[in-house]
BARO-144118 format. One record per residue (C-alpha): z, x, y; residue in three letters. Coordinates in nm, 3 decimals, padded with zeros to 5 digits. Layout:
BEGIN
+---------+---------+---------+------+
:       w :       u :       v : rest :
+---------+---------+---------+------+
:       Z :       X :       Y :  ALA :
...
+---------+---------+---------+------+
//
This chain:
BEGIN
+---------+---------+---------+------+
:       w :       u :       v : rest :
+---------+---------+---------+------+
:  00.187 : -00.616 :  09.539 :  MET :
:  00.125 : -00.401 :  09.840 :  SER :
: -00.146 : -00.137 :  09.839 :  SER :
:  00.120 :  00.137 :  09.857 :  GLU :
:  00.290 :  00.000 :  09.545 :  THR :
: -00.043 : -00.027 :  09.365 :  LEU :
: -00.136 :  00.330 :  09.465 :  SER :
:  00.201 :  00.461 :  09.344 :  ALA :
:  00.163 :  00.268 :  09.017 :  ARG :
: -00.191 :  00.407 :  08.972 :  LEU :
: -00.067 :  00.765 :  09.021 :  VAL :
:  00.211 :  00.700 :  08.768 :  GLU :
: -00.035 :  00.560 :  08.511 :  ILE :
: -00.275 :  00.852 :  08.561 :  GLU :
:  00.014 :  01.094 :  08.503 :  ALA :
:  00.110 :  00.908 :  08.182 :  MET :
: -00.251 :  00.923 :  08.061 :  LEU :
: -00.271 :  01.294 :  08.138 :  ASP :
:  00.053 :  01.363 :  07.943 :  ARG :
: -00.074 :  01.153 :  07.653 :  SER :
: -00.407 :  01.337 :  07.648 :  ARG :
: -00.230 :  01.676 :  07.639 :  ARG :
:  00.000 :  01.559 :  07.358 :  ARG :
: -00.298 :  01.428 :  07.163 :  PHE :
: -00.488 :  01.756 :  07.204 :  GLU :
: -00.180 :  01.954 :  07.100 :  GLU :
: -00.133 :  01.728 :  06.797 :  GLY :
: -00.498 :  01.770 :  06.698 :  SER :
: -00.467 :  02.146 :  06.729 :  ARG :
: -00.154 :  02.144 :  06.510 :  LEU :
: -00.327 :  01.931 :  06.245 :  VAL :
: -00.628 :  02.166 :  06.237 :  GLU :
: -00.395 :  02.466 :  06.210 :  GLU :
: -00.203 :  02.301 :  05.926 :  ALA :
: -00.530 :  02.229 :  05.739 :  HIS :
: -00.637 :  02.593 :  05.776 :  ARG :
: -00.298 :  02.715 :  05.653 :  SER :
: -00.309 :  02.478 :  05.356 :  LEU :
: -00.660 :  02.597 :  05.266 :  ALA :
: -00.547 :  02.961 :  05.285 :  GLU :
: -00.250 :  02.899 :  05.055 :  VAL :
: -00.463 :  02.706 :  04.806 :  GLN :
: -00.726 :  02.977 :  04.803 :  GLN :
: -00.460 :  03.244 :  04.749 :  LEU :
: -00.332 :  03.041 :  04.453 :  LEU :
: -00.675 :  03.024 :  04.288 :  ILE :
: -00.758 :  03.383 :  04.376 :  GLY :
: -01.060 :  03.358 :  04.603 :  THR :
: -01.086 :  03.467 :  04.965 :  PRO :
: -01.045 :  03.207 :  05.240 :  VAL :
: -01.376 :  03.283 :  05.414 :  THR :
: -01.671 :  03.326 :  05.187 :  LEU :
: -02.025 :  03.433 :  05.260 :  SER :
: -02.291 :  03.224 :  05.084 :  PRO :
: -02.324 :  03.499 :  04.820 :  GLU :
: -01.946 :  03.518 :  04.769 :  ASP :
: -01.924 :  03.139 :  04.753 :  ASN :
: -02.192 :  03.142 :  04.483 :  GLU :
: -01.994 :  03.410 :  04.296 :  GLU :
: -01.670 :  03.209 :  04.322 :  ALA :
: -01.851 :  02.902 :  04.186 :  ALA :
: -01.992 :  03.105 :  03.898 :  SER :
: -01.649 :  03.255 :  03.820 :  ARG :
: -01.475 :  02.916 :  03.810 :  LEU :
: -01.743 :  02.758 :  03.594 :  LEU :
: -01.751 :  03.057 :  03.359 :  ALA :
: -01.373 :  03.059 :  03.323 :  SER :
: -01.366 :  02.686 :  03.252 :  LEU :
: -01.636 :  02.721 :  02.986 :  LYS :
: -01.480 :  03.036 :  02.836 :  ALA :
: -01.136 :  02.882 :  02.810 :  SER :
: -01.280 :  02.619 :  02.581 :  GLY :
: -01.033 :  02.380 :  02.730 :  SER :
: -01.095 :  02.014 :  02.682 :  GLU :
: -01.045 :  01.736 :  02.927 :  LEU :
: -00.696 :  01.592 :  02.904 :  PRO :
: -00.674 :  01.240 :  02.765 :  GLU :
: -00.537 :  01.109 :  03.092 :  THR :
: -00.501 :  01.232 :  03.449 :  LEU :
: -00.328 :  01.118 :  03.767 :  CYS :
: -00.010 :  00.994 :  03.606 :  GLY :
: -00.195 :  00.833 :  03.318 :  GLY :
: -00.400 :  00.605 :  03.544 :  ARG :
: -00.732 :  00.787 :  03.505 :  LEU :
: -00.896 :  00.867 :  03.172 :  ALA :
: -01.224 :  01.052 :  03.124 :  VAL :
: -01.399 :  00.987 :  02.792 :  ASP :
: -01.634 :  01.282 :  02.724 :  PRO :
: -01.778 :  01.120 :  02.411 :  VAL :
: -01.887 :  00.794 :  02.576 :  GLN :
: -01.917 :  00.969 :  02.915 :  ARG :
: -01.727 :  00.703 :  03.101 :  LEU :
: -01.401 :  00.671 :  03.287 :  ILE :
: -01.119 :  00.424 :  03.271 :  ARG :
: -00.872 :  00.325 :  03.540 :  ILE :
: -00.551 :  00.179 :  03.399 :  ASP :
: -00.738 :  00.124 :  03.070 :  GLY :
: -01.035 : -00.061 :  03.223 :  HIS :
: -01.380 :  00.100 :  03.196 :  PRO :
: -01.556 :  00.177 :  03.525 :  ILE :
: -01.933 :  00.195 :  03.558 :  GLY :
: -02.044 :  00.522 :  03.718 :  ILE :
: -02.370 :  00.713 :  03.724 :  THR :
: -02.430 :  01.027 :  03.521 :  GLU :
: -02.401 :  01.245 :  03.833 :  MET :
: -02.075 :  01.077 :  03.939 :  GLU :
: -01.942 :  01.135 :  03.587 :  TYR :
: -02.034 :  01.503 :  03.606 :  ARG :
: -01.865 :  01.537 :  03.949 :  VAL :
: -01.547 :  01.384 :  03.808 :  LEU :
: -01.578 :  01.598 :  03.495 :  GLU :
: -01.571 :  01.922 :  03.697 :  LEU :
: -01.287 :  01.795 :  03.917 :  LEU :
: -01.093 :  01.706 :  03.602 :  ALA :
: -01.156 :  02.044 :  03.437 :  PHE :
: -01.052 :  02.222 :  03.757 :  ALA :
: -00.765 :  01.980 :  03.825 :  ARG :
: -00.517 :  02.097 :  04.085 :  ASN :
: -00.774 :  02.353 :  04.210 :  ASN :
: -01.019 :  02.322 :  04.498 :  VAL :
: -01.379 :  02.261 :  04.392 :  VAL :
: -01.641 :  02.349 :  04.653 :  THR :
: -01.981 :  02.191 :  04.717 :  SER :
: -02.138 :  02.509 :  04.581 :  GLN :
: -01.943 :  02.475 :  04.256 :  MET :
: -02.049 :  02.113 :  04.219 :  LEU :
: -02.412 :  02.196 :  04.294 :  LEU :
: -02.403 :  02.470 :  04.032 :  LYS :
: -02.243 :  02.230 :  03.780 :  HIS :
: -02.483 :  01.943 :  03.850 :  LEU :
: -02.805 :  02.139 :  03.889 :  TYR :
: -02.830 :  02.424 :  03.641 :  ARG :
: -03.118 :  02.603 :  03.811 :  ARG :
: -03.093 :  02.717 :  04.172 :  ALA :
: -03.450 :  02.606 :  04.244 :  ASP :
: -03.361 :  02.248 :  04.137 :  ASP :
: -03.071 :  02.215 :  04.381 :  GLN :
: -03.108 :  01.954 :  04.655 :  PRO :
: -02.938 :  01.972 :  04.994 :  GLN :
: -02.558 :  02.024 :  04.969 :  PRO :
: -02.498 :  01.692 :  05.151 :  LYS :
: -02.584 :  01.512 :  04.826 :  ILE :
: -02.241 :  01.618 :  04.699 :  ILE :
: -02.078 :  01.426 :  04.985 :  ASP :
: -02.275 :  01.119 :  04.875 :  VAL :
: -02.164 :  01.153 :  04.510 :  PHE :
: -01.799 :  01.206 :  04.614 :  ILE :
: -01.809 :  00.910 :  04.853 :  SER :
: -01.957 :  00.672 :  04.595 :  LYS :
: -01.719 :  00.792 :  04.324 :  LEU :
: -01.418 :  00.754 :  04.553 :  ARG :
: -01.525 :  00.402 :  04.647 :  LYS :
: -01.552 :  00.298 :  04.282 :  LYS :
: -01.218 :  00.458 :  04.189 :  LEU :
: -01.045 :  00.304 :  04.492 :  ARG :
: -01.189 : -00.041 :  04.418 :  SER :
: -01.092 : -00.029 :  04.049 :  ALA :
: -00.741 :  00.100 :  04.113 :  SER :
: -00.635 : -00.130 :  04.393 :  GLY :
: -00.673 :  00.133 :  04.664 :  GLY :
: -00.538 :  00.449 :  04.496 :  ALA :
: -00.689 :  00.780 :  04.609 :  GLU :
: -00.759 :  01.019 :  04.323 :  PHE :
: -00.982 :  01.274 :  04.497 :  ILE :
: -00.840 :  01.460 :  04.797 :  GLU :
: -01.056 :  01.634 :  05.056 :  THR :
: -00.948 :  01.984 :  05.154 :  ILE :
: -01.110 :  02.026 :  05.497 :  PRO :
: -01.378 :  02.293 :  05.515 :  GLN :
: -01.316 :  02.393 :  05.152 :  ARG :
: -01.396 :  02.112 :  04.908 :  GLY :
: -01.215 :  01.857 :  04.694 :  TRP :
: -00.926 :  01.850 :  04.452 :  ILE :
: -00.818 :  01.612 :  04.179 :  LEU :
: -00.443 :  01.634 :  04.174 :  ARG :
: -00.308 :  01.576 :  03.826 :  ASP :
:  00.034 :  01.427 :  03.887 :  ILE :
:  00.297 :  01.351 :  03.631 :  GLU :
:  00.344 :  00.993 :  03.521 :  ALA :
:  00.627 :  00.829 :  03.715 :  PRO :
:  00.961 :  00.832 :  03.533 :  ALA :
:  01.066 :  00.491 :  03.408 :  THR :
:  01.400 :  00.359 :  03.521 :  ALA :
:  01.658 :  00.337 :  03.246 :  ALA :
+---------+---------+---------+------+
//
């Protein structure tokens, strides 16, 4: 190839890269915007403001926990289309009927997610649930560790199914889906 052809091809490739970079940046911006919109709608559904100060976040955590305790509701026998069962008596979980070994803290994380099913649970809510006294609370990043380990165990036991969904910049949600309809 001649140097003119190579130069022209180089300019063409640089233009393609530039267009791709702009499309990627636009796509990233749209994804971030969609996540913010989703978080706003979810927060409107559960009745708390989208942006919370640390004090307001603490209040929202207290309100959710108090309402869960006051309702006296019990954990459902099964969640996630019948695939996930939480046994409060033996304090263990089952995936598709098979018991899964989890730590006490992982159990308590899943317990709160199950009680609050279909609602966003924040790090602050989990900290308040796991550590009763404020002076006992470790760094909030410990919640990420518990969620990560719990997800890994659930994913491994279920053949790759995701039970816990991350809501960016808000928290986590355990979606309780209906069992799939059987074909007649």
